[in-house]
C-alpha positions, 0 to 999 in steps of 0.5 A: 509492547515492551517485550521483544517478541510477540506471538499470537497476541491481540492488541486492542485500542492501543494508543501509541502516538508519537512513540518509538517501538523498535527492534520488536517481532510480531508474529500472527498478531492482530491489531484492532482500533490502535492509533500509532500515528506519527510513531517510529516503528523502524526495524520491526518485523511483522509476520502474518499480522492483521491491522484492523481499524488502525491509524498508522498515518505518518508512521516511520517503517524504515527497515521494517519487515512486512511479511504477509501483513493485511490492513483492513479499514486503516488510515495509512497517510504518507507511509513510506513503504519504500523504506521497508525491507524488501525480503518477503515484502507482502501486503494487502489493503482493504477499505484503506486510505493510503493517500500520499504513500510511497511504494517506489521500487518495491517488488509487490506482485499480486498485491490486492488493493480493494476499495482504497483511496490511493490519491497521489501515491507514488509507484515509481519503479514498482513491480505490481505484476498481477495486482488488483485495484478493485474500486480504488481512487488513483487520482494523482497517483504516479506510475513511471517505469512501473511494471503493470503486466496483467494488473486489473484496473477494471473498477479503478478510477481517476488514474492517468497512466502513460503506456509508453513508460509503464509496461502493461501487457495484458493489463485490464482496463474498463472502457471508462478508463481509456481517457486515463491512458490517453490523457497526454495526447489531449484528445477528447473521447465521447 
């Protein structure tokens, strides 16, 4: 990973724990079974890349561009996605652990979260219009001034969202999710 530009490369079982990889460009690259935990990946660009079975927990992504990047079966604990570049920011997550991560003030409409753990994730000021939370655990996730228009929460669970502080026109919820919308009223639904 010493080169400045990487195009159509596969990185398999790379271990870069507590390392610095800055000012690099990765285009159409695949990362498989890599461990980048506690590393500094600031000021990099990832375009059309895939991370599969990787550990990026506590990785610093300040100033990094994530343009159409997918994460599958990855561990992403405590990632501050809010420090990534906003321009063309587009990510998707499948079977990932994103606990304690931060997406504050990101514009990420149509983002797909499938079978993910999003415990205590912060979505303050985030635009999630038309996103989907398919079978996701949102226990302790923070939604405040979050744009939830047309978001699909049908199979999400453990969320608590205050409709007064989060625009959610045409958002979809299951009957089982109603208590998560009425929690602040301390009422019992049976």
